[in-house]
N, CA and C atoms as a LAMMPS dump frame, in Angstrom:
ITEM: TIMESTEP
0
ITEM: NUMBER OF ATOMS
351
ITEM: BOX BOUNDS ff ff ff
-5.0000000000000000e+02 5.0000000000000000e+02
-5.0000000000000000e+02 5.0000000000000000e+02
-5.0000000000000000e+02 5.0000000000000000e+02
ITEM: ATOMS id mol type element x y z
1 1 1 N -149.948 342.847 -189.238
2 1 2 C -149.334 341.935 -190.217
3 1 3 C -148.381 340.789 -189.919
4 2 1 N -148.842 339.57 -190.227
5 2 2 C -147.252 338.643 -190.167
6 2 3 C -146.562 339.056 -191.2
7 3 1 N -145.308 339.315 -190.662
8 3 2 C -143.973 339.458 -191.779
9 3 3 C -142.832 338.305 -191.987
10 4 1 N -143.936 337.063 -192.177
11 4 2 C -142.649 335.888 -191.774
12 4 3 C -142.962 335.328 -193.273
13 5 1 N -141.697 335.041 -194.137
14 5 2 C -142.02 334.983 -195.407
15 5 3 C -142.184 333.008 -195.471
16 6 1 N -142.349 332.702 -196.87
17 6 2 C -142.621 331.129 -197.095
18 6 3 C -141.248 330.618 -196.666
19 7 1 N -140.373 330.98 -196.879
20 7 2 C -138.937 330.761 -197.003
21 7 3 C -138.379 330.39 -195.254
22 8 1 N -138.726 331.681 -194.482
23 8 2 C -138.574 331.64 -193.22
24 8 3 C -139.736 330.775 -192.707
25 9 1 N -141.306 330.456 -193.134
26 9 2 C -141.733 329.373 -192.013
27 9 3 C -141.72 328.04 -192.325
28 10 1 N -141.054 327.749 -193.509
29 10 2 C -140.155 326.147 -192.892
30 10 3 C -138.723 326.072 -192.583
31 11 1 N -138.259 327.461 -192.7
32 11 2 C -136.565 327.002 -192.423
33 11 3 C -136.476 326.928 -191.091
34 12 1 N -135.842 326.238 -190.881
35 12 2 C -135.573 325.219 -189.424
36 12 3 C -134.398 325.531 -188.493
37 13 1 N -133.683 326.541 -188.824
38 13 2 C -132.578 327.076 -188.308
39 13 3 C -132.502 327.132 -187.076
40 14 1 N -134.133 327.807 -186.635
41 14 2 C -134.414 328.377 -185.326
42 14 3 C -134.883 327.171 -184.184
43 15 1 N -135.359 325.921 -185.193
44 15 2 C -135.045 324.901 -184.028
45 15 3 C -134.176 323.974 -183.58
46 16 1 N -133.418 324.52 -183.663
47 16 2 C -132.202 323.752 -182.63
48 16 3 C -131.824 324.317 -181.005
49 17 1 N -132.506 325.768 -181.163
50 17 2 C -132.809 326.35 -179.85
51 17 3 C -134.273 326.449 -179.288
52 18 1 N -134.724 325.849 -180.052
53 18 2 C -136.569 325.229 -178.668
54 18 3 C -135.523 324.65 -177.891
55 19 1 N -137.025 324.741 -176.608
56 19 2 C -136.171 323.845 -175.534
57 19 3 C -137.229 322.917 -175.748
58 20 1 N -137.839 322.674 -176.783
59 20 2 C -138.434 321.317 -177.124
60 20 3 C -137.897 320.599 -177.298
61 21 1 N -137.077 320.947 -177.811
62 21 2 C -136.371 320.17 -179.221
63 21 3 C -134.96 319.286 -178.601
64 22 1 N -135.436 317.912 -178.63
65 22 2 C -134.1 316.986 -177.776
66 22 3 C -134.035 315.867 -178.873
67 23 1 N -134.848 315.98 -180.644
68 23 2 C -134.285 315.48 -181.66
69 23 3 C -134.961 313.995 -181.322
70 24 1 N -135.512 313.617 -180.079
71 24 2 C -136.247 312.158 -180.301
72 24 3 C -137.51 311.741 -180.066
73 25 1 N -137.619 312.882 -180.195
74 25 2 C -139.363 313.048 -179.819
75 25 3 C -139.978 312.839 -178.51
76 26 1 N -139.18 313.218 -177.454
77 26 2 C -139.746 312.524 -176.143
78 26 3 C -140.905 313.434 -175.43
79 27 1 N -140.664 314.68 -176.031
80 27 2 C -141.91 315.513 -175.348
81 27 3 C -143.221 316.093 -175.431
82 28 1 N -143.328 314.837 -177.386
83 28 2 C -144.185 315.375 -177.998
84 28 3 C -145.49 314.754 -177.032
85 29 1 N -145.607 314.051 -176.371
86 29 2 C -146.343 313.731 -175.654
87 29 3 C -147.115 314.524 -174.505
88 30 1 N -146.441 315.436 -174.434
89 30 2 C -146.965 316.356 -173.312
90 30 3 C -147.203 317.181 -174.469
91 31 1 N -146.749 318.044 -175.642
92 31 2 C -146.605 319.224 -176.361
93 31 3 C -148.382 318.897 -176.74
94 32 1 N -148.952 317.741 -177.064
95 32 2 C -149.938 317.016 -177.591
96 32 3 C -150.836 316.139 -177.057
97 33 1 N -151.385 316.718 -175.595
98 33 2 C -151.926 316.144 -174.837
99 33 3 C -152.828 316.849 -174.346
100 34 1 N -154.424 316.262 -174.254
101 34 2 C -155.523 316.796 -173.564
102 34 3 C -155.536 316.866 -171.949
103 35 1 N -154.56 316.19 -171.629
104 35 2 C -154.356 316.395 -170.196
105 35 3 C -154.191 317.683 -169.663
106 36 1 N -154.563 318.217 -168.677
107 36 2 C -154.484 319.897 -168.389
108 36 3 C -153.041 319.735 -167.726
109 37 1 N -152.355 318.741 -166.822
110 37 2 C -151.007 319.167 -166.194
111 37 3 C -150.203 318.646 -167.288
112 38 1 N -150.077 317.955 -168.368
113 38 2 C -149.608 318.06 -169.38
114 38 3 C -149.147 319.649 -170.158
115 39 1 N -150.233 320.072 -170.339
116 39 2 C -150.631 321.005 -171.342
117 39 3 C -149.796 322.207 -170.324
118 40 1 N -150.152 322.306 -168.802
119 40 2 C -149.181 323.162 -168.04
120 40 3 C -147.982 323.043 -168.051
121 41 1 N -147.395 321.708 -167.963
122 41 2 C -145.829 321.844 -168.644
123 41 3 C -145.294 322.287 -169.805
124 42 1 N -145.763 321.649 -170.928
125 42 2 C -145.472 322.285 -172.249
126 42 3 C -145.642 323.681 -172.259
127 43 1 N -146.516 324.434 -171.772
128 43 2 C -146.179 325.726 -171.524
129 43 3 C -145.595 326.711 -170.676
130 44 1 N -145.036 325.834 -169.954
131 44 2 C -144.042 326.436 -168.687
132 44 3 C -142.782 325.945 -169.972
133 45 1 N -142.366 325.133 -170.34
134 45 2 C -141.457 325.503 -171.156
135 45 3 C -141.145 326.035 -172.349
136 46 1 N -142.33 326.659 -172.663
137 46 2 C -142.165 327.27 -173.968
138 46 3 C -142.063 328.759 -172.953
139 47 1 N -142.437 328.828 -171.988
140 47 2 C -142.527 330.294 -171.284
141 47 3 C -140.786 330.465 -171.172
142 48 1 N -139.866 330.257 -171.429
143 48 2 C -138.978 330.332 -171.072
144 48 3 C -137.392 329.825 -172.272
145 49 1 N -138.28 329.64 -173.582
146 49 2 C -138.13 329.375 -174.362
147 49 3 C -137.463 330.621 -175.552
148 50 1 N -136.22 331.197 -175.933
149 50 2 C -135.923 332.228 -176.823
150 50 3 C -136.18 331.917 -177.997
151 51 1 N -137.369 331.089 -178.501
152 51 2 C -137.09 331.277 -179.7
153 51 3 C -139.017 331.029 -179.743
154 52 1 N -139.587 331.274 -178.738
155 52 2 C -141.116 331.563 -178.658
156 52 3 C -141.675 332.218 -179.481
157 53 1 N -141.497 333.705 -179.87
158 53 2 C -141.862 334.041 -181.165
159 53 3 C -142.147 333.825 -182.271
160 54 1 N -141.009 332.973 -182.699
161 54 2 C -140.926 332.271 -184.102
162 54 3 C -141.528 331.094 -183.973
163 55 1 N -141.656 330.241 -183.272
164 55 2 C -142.823 329.107 -183.064
165 55 3 C -143.738 329.689 -183.174
166 56 1 N -144.586 330.708 -182.175
167 56 2 C -145.867 331.233 -182.551
168 56 3 C -146.031 331.769 -183.947
169 57 1 N -145.292 332.38 -183.943
170 57 2 C -145.647 333.278 -185.641
171 57 3 C -145.7 331.924 -186.517
172 58 1 N -144.955 330.956 -186.612
173 58 2 C -144.731 329.921 -187.782
174 58 3 C -146.367 329.016 -187.466
175 59 1 N -146.781 328.226 -186.168
176 59 2 C -147.782 327.744 -185.788
177 59 3 C -149.276 328.768 -185.984
178 60 1 N -149.003 329.857 -185.98
179 60 2 C -150.552 330.764 -187.021
180 60 3 C -150.353 330.946 -188.448
181 61 1 N -149.106 331.357 -188.606
182 61 2 C -149.316 330.894 -190.399
183 61 3 C -149.496 329.262 -190.798
184 62 1 N -149.175 328.281 -190.099
185 62 2 C -149.474 327.308 -190.938
186 62 3 C -151.202 327.036 -189.939
187 63 1 N -151.817 327.456 -189.324
188 63 2 C -153.154 327.199 -188.906
189 63 3 C -152.461 325.672 -188.098
190 64 1 N -151.849 325.282 -187.294
191 64 2 C -151.752 323.859 -186.542
192 64 3 C -152.806 324.07 -185.946
193 65 1 N -152.943 322.548 -186.406
194 65 2 C -154.41 321.791 -185.814
195 65 3 C -154.518 321.489 -183.992
196 66 1 N -153.582 321.531 -183.833
197 66 2 C -153.588 320.826 -182.397
198 66 3 C -151.984 321.463 -181.551
199 67 1 N -152.418 320.994 -180.47
200 67 2 C -151.052 321.144 -179.817
201 67 3 C -150.487 322.256 -178.72
202 68 1 N -149.683 322.418 -178.19
203 68 2 C -148.854 324.184 -177.888
204 68 3 C -148.206 323.853 -178.469
205 69 1 N -147.736 325.519 -179.047
206 69 2 C -146.629 326.075 -179.985
207 69 3 C -146.447 327.665 -179.769
208 70 1 N -145.259 327.525 -179.721
209 70 2 C -145.337 329.026 -179.101
210 70 3 C -145.91 329.342 -177.514
211 71 1 N -146.207 328.356 -176.761
212 71 2 C -146.449 328.466 -175.338
213 71 3 C -148.22 329.039 -175.444
214 72 1 N -148.682 328.793 -176.507
215 72 2 C -150.451 328.991 -176.672
216 72 3 C -151.224 327.092 -177.298
217 73 1 N -152.179 327.457 -176.552
218 73 2 C -153.015 325.78 -176.935
219 73 3 C -153.845 325.843 -178.376
220 74 1 N -153.525 325.39 -179.047
221 74 2 C -154.313 325.567 -180.485
222 74 3 C -155.152 324.589 -180.864
223 75 1 N -155.992 324.62 -181.137
224 75 2 C -157.076 323.542 -181.707
225 75 3 C -157.822 324.133 -182.884
226 76 1 N -157.694 322.932 -183.969
227 76 2 C -158.452 323.861 -185.39
228 76 3 C -157.827 324.869 -185.484
229 77 1 N -156.753 325.226 -186.136
230 77 2 C -155.68 326.384 -186.321
231 77 3 C -155.948 327.061 -185.402
232 78 1 N -156.675 327.501 -184.413
233 78 2 C -157.231 328.609 -183.643
234 78 3 C -156.177 328.448 -182.266
235 79 1 N -155.805 329.566 -181.371
236 79 2 C -155.503 329.615 -180.075
237 79 3 C -156.629 329.471 -179.195
238 80 1 N -156.585 328.691 -177.892
239 80 2 C -157.646 328.401 -177.053
240 80 3 C -157.707 329.346 -175.999
241 81 1 N -158.453 329.811 -175.472
242 81 2 C -157.84 331.075 -174.849
243 81 3 C -158.046 330.438 -172.956
244 82 1 N -158.748 329.647 -172.919
245 82 2 C -159.041 328.322 -171.87
246 82 3 C -159.491 327.186 -172.174
247 83 1 N -159.025 325.972 -171.478
248 83 2 C -159.589 324.792 -171.725
249 83 3 C -159.681 324.382 -169.719
250 84 1 N -160.833 323.825 -170.118
251 84 2 C -161.28 323.174 -169.104
252 84 3 C -161.405 321.329 -168.889
253 85 1 N -161.238 320.164 -167.529
254 85 2 C -161.749 319.457 -167.879
255 85 3 C -163 318.94 -168.799
256 86 1 N -162.987 317.468 -168.513
257 86 2 C -163.816 317.077 -169.366
258 86 3 C -164.937 316.875 -168.248
259 87 1 N -166.77 316.638 -168.592
260 87 2 C -167.538 316.691 -167.554
261 87 3 C -168.128 318.024 -166.915
262 88 1 N -169.124 317.733 -166.112
263 88 2 C -169.298 318.946 -165.417
264 88 3 C -168.184 320.095 -164.696
265 89 1 N -167.884 320.778 -164.472
266 89 2 C -167.016 322.017 -163.797
267 89 3 C -167.552 321.945 -162.262
268 90 1 N -166.367 321.774 -161.541
269 90 2 C -166.616 322.107 -160.05
270 90 3 C -166.926 323.482 -159.6
271 91 1 N -167.851 322.91 -158.349
272 91 2 C -168.415 324.486 -158.189
273 91 3 C -167.254 325.969 -157.603
274 92 1 N -166.323 324.743 -156.49
275 92 2 C -165.093 325.904 -156.532
276 92 3 C -163.683 325.332 -157.753
277 93 1 N -163.284 326.292 -158.77
278 93 2 C -162.077 325.949 -159.307
279 93 3 C -161.108 325.158 -158.443
280 94 1 N -160.756 324.366 -159.367
281 94 2 C -159.201 323.856 -158.52
282 94 3 C -157.742 324.392 -159.438
283 95 1 N -156.901 324.516 -157.918
284 95 2 C -155.67 325.617 -158.571
285 95 3 C -155.126 324.57 -159.646
286 96 1 N -155.32 323.425 -159.561
287 96 2 C -154.243 322.575 -160.317
288 96 3 C -155.178 322.218 -162.264
289 97 1 N -156.768 322.989 -161.882
290 97 2 C -156.83 323.059 -163.354
291 97 3 C -156.699 324.38 -164.321
292 98 1 N -155.607 325.641 -163.089
293 98 2 C -155.096 326.407 -163.745
294 98 3 C -154.046 326.394 -164.849
295 99 1 N -154.162 327.164 -165.774
296 99 2 C -153.071 326.797 -166.435
297 99 3 C -152.142 328.16 -166.683
298 100 1 N -150.734 328.166 -166.808
299 100 2 C -150.749 329.212 -167.073
300 100 3 C -150.462 330.341 -168.507
301 101 1 N -150.196 331.654 -168.162
302 101 2 C -150.683 331.994 -168.958
303 101 3 C -149.538 333.006 -169.289
304 102 1 N -148.78 332.448 -170.986
305 102 2 C -148.122 333.065 -171.604
306 102 3 C -148.855 334.019 -172.609
307 103 1 N -147.835 335.217 -172.509
308 103 2 C -148.337 336.626 -173.174
309 103 3 C -148.025 335.977 -174.485
310 104 1 N -148.489 336.479 -175.244
311 104 2 C -148.261 336.536 -177.076
312 104 3 C -147.6 337.65 -177.379
313 105 1 N -146.647 337.338 -177.944
314 105 2 C -145.91 339.291 -178.331
315 105 3 C -146.534 340.031 -179.198
316 106 1 N -146.489 341.212 -178.991
317 106 2 C -147.069 342.394 -179.164
318 106 3 C -147.411 342.442 -180.769
319 107 1 N -146.113 342.016 -181.639
320 107 2 C -146.124 341.689 -183.3
321 107 3 C -147.211 340.686 -183.824
322 108 1 N -147.832 339.894 -182.642
323 108 2 C -148.479 339.032 -183.354
324 108 3 C -149.95 338.925 -182.552
325 109 1 N -150.209 339.937 -181.54
326 109 2 C -151.561 340.113 -180.816
327 109 3 C -152.752 339.968 -181.903
328 110 1 N -152.591 341.198 -183.223
329 110 2 C -153.729 341.191 -184.163
330 110 3 C -153.854 339.683 -184.732
331 111 1 N -153.215 338.644 -185.227
332 111 2 C -153.195 337.684 -185.794
333 111 3 C -153.864 336.777 -185.036
334 112 1 N -154.146 336.433 -183.95
335 112 2 C -154.651 336.372 -182.981
336 112 3 C -155.696 335.736 -182.636
337 113 1 N -156.488 334.706 -182.886
338 113 2 C -158.41 334.397 -182.613
339 113 3 C -158.271 333.559 -181.318
340 114 1 N -159.15 334.095 -180.475
341 114 2 C -158.866 333.135 -178.755
342 114 3 C -160.356 332.884 -179.122
343 115 1 N -160.14 331.457 -178.751
344 115 2 C -161.972 330.906 -178.492
345 115 3 C -161.174 329.548 -177.02
346 116 1 N -162.381 329.24 -176.411
347 116 2 C -162.635 328.602 -175.785
348 116 3 C -162.995 327.437 -175.466
349 117 1 N -162.405 326.226 -174.925
350 117 2 C -163.029 325.201 -174.91
351 117 3 C -163.699 324.715 -174.243
C-alpha cells in the first residue's frame, strides 16, 4: 500500500534533487518521446537519480498518462513492461531496440500494473 500523503504528493522539495530537473525543461522531449532511443536515454538518466522512488511513487499515485517517470515508461496511467517500434517486428531483435530495465523499488511493486505495447 502506498504511504504517500496528498501533501507529499505535491510537495516539490525533492524535485530539485532530480537529475532530469534543469529548470528549463530541456529534457522534456526525451522523457515524453515515442522514440526508443529517447526512452532508453530517459531511463538511464533515471537509473542514477537519488529521488527515483519518490518520482515513481508520485507518478503511480497521479496515474501519469504519459512519459518516463521514476525510470518506468507510463501510458494511460500504467507502466509498460515493454515497448517496440511501430510496424512489423524484425525476425531478429535489434540490440538498439532493447530498453534498459530499471528495477521498481520493493515497496512499490504491489502497486504496479505492467502492460505491453
